[in-house]
C-alpha positions as CSV (number, residue, x, y, z in Angstrom):
1,M,-31.6,12.2,-27.8
2,P,-28.2,13.8,-27.2
3,D,-26.8,10.5,-26.0
4,M,-27.6,8.9,-29.4
5,Y,-25.8,11.6,-31.3
6,A,-22.7,11.3,-29.0
7,T,-22.7,7.5,-29.5
8,Q,-22.9,7.9,-33.3
9,A,-20.1,10.5,-33.3
10,L,-17.8,8.2,-31.3
11,T,-18.5,5.2,-33.5
12,H,-17.4,7.3,-36.5
13,L,-14.2,8.4,-34.8
14,V,-13.1,5.0,-33.5
15,P,-12.3,3.5,-36.9
16,L,-10.3,6.6,-37.8
17,A,-8.2,6.3,-34.7
18,A,-7.7,2.6,-35.1
19,E,-6.4,3.0,-38.7
20,E,-3.7,5.5,-37.6
21,L,-2.6,3.4,-34.6
22,D,0.5,1.2,-35.2
23,K,0.1,-1.7,-32.8
24,N,3.8,-2.4,-32.8
25,K,4.7,1.1,-31.5
26,V,2.2,1.4,-28.6
27,T,3.8,2.5,-25.4
28,P,2.5,3.7,-22.1
29,G,4.0,7.1,-22.7
30,V,4.8,9.9,-20.3
31,L,1.4,9.6,-18.5
32,G,2.1,6.0,-17.7
33,F,5.5,6.8,-16.4
34,L,4.2,9.6,-14.2
35,V,1.5,7.4,-12.7
36,F,4.1,4.6,-12.1
37,A,6.5,7.1,-10.5
38,A,3.7,8.6,-8.3
39,L,2.8,5.1,-7.1
40,A,6.5,4.3,-6.4
41,V,6.9,7.5,-4.4
42,G,3.7,6.8,-2.5
43,V,4.8,3.3,-1.5
44,W,8.2,4.6,-0.5
45,A,6.6,7.2,1.8
46,L,4.3,4.6,3.3
47,M,7.2,2.3,4.0
48,K,9.2,5.1,5.6
49,S,6.3,6.1,7.8
50,M,5.6,2.5,8.8
51,N,9.3,2.1,9.7
52,R,9.2,5.2,11.8
53,H,6.0,4.2,13.6
54,M,7.3,0.6,14.3
55,G,10.4,2.2,15.9
56,R,8.2,4.1,18.3
57,V,6.4,0.9,19.6
58,N,7.4,0.1,23.1
59,F,6.4,-3.5,23.6
60,E,7.2,-5.6,26.7
61,E,5.9,-9.1,26.8
62,A,3.9,-10.0,29.9
63,P,5.5,-12.9,31.8
64,D,3.9,-16.3,31.4
65,P,1.6,-16.9,34.4
66,D,2.6,-20.6,34.5
67,A,6.3,-19.7,34.6
68,V,5.8,-17.2,37.4
69,A,3.8,-19.7,39.5
70,A,6.5,-22.3,39.0
71,E,9.3,-20.1,40.4
72,P,10.1,-20.5,44.1
73,G,8.7,-17.5,46.0
74,G,6.0,-16.9,43.4
75,D,5.3,-13.2,42.8
76,K,7.7,-12.0,45.6
77,A,10.7,-12.8,43.4
78,A,9.4,-10.5,40.6
79,S,9.2,-7.4,42.8
80,P,12.6,-7.0,44.7
81,G,11.6,-3.6,46.1
82,K,9.0,-5.0,48.6
């Protein structure tokens, strides 16, 4: 039964709030700005972290096996130390 009373109380309050609300002056307010600012700072931090992690990647592409086989001398030319 308490849910029924809460629903009735809310239905009585909604028309009161709607009458006082000027639809031409509705803005997101300070809370909307804070949420947007927090999202912007979060995206900035993620981009900075991603940039730092991408800078640490050490990637060397493996040679194409077809190109190595086509070279004269085959694999011997790739290792000059032996």
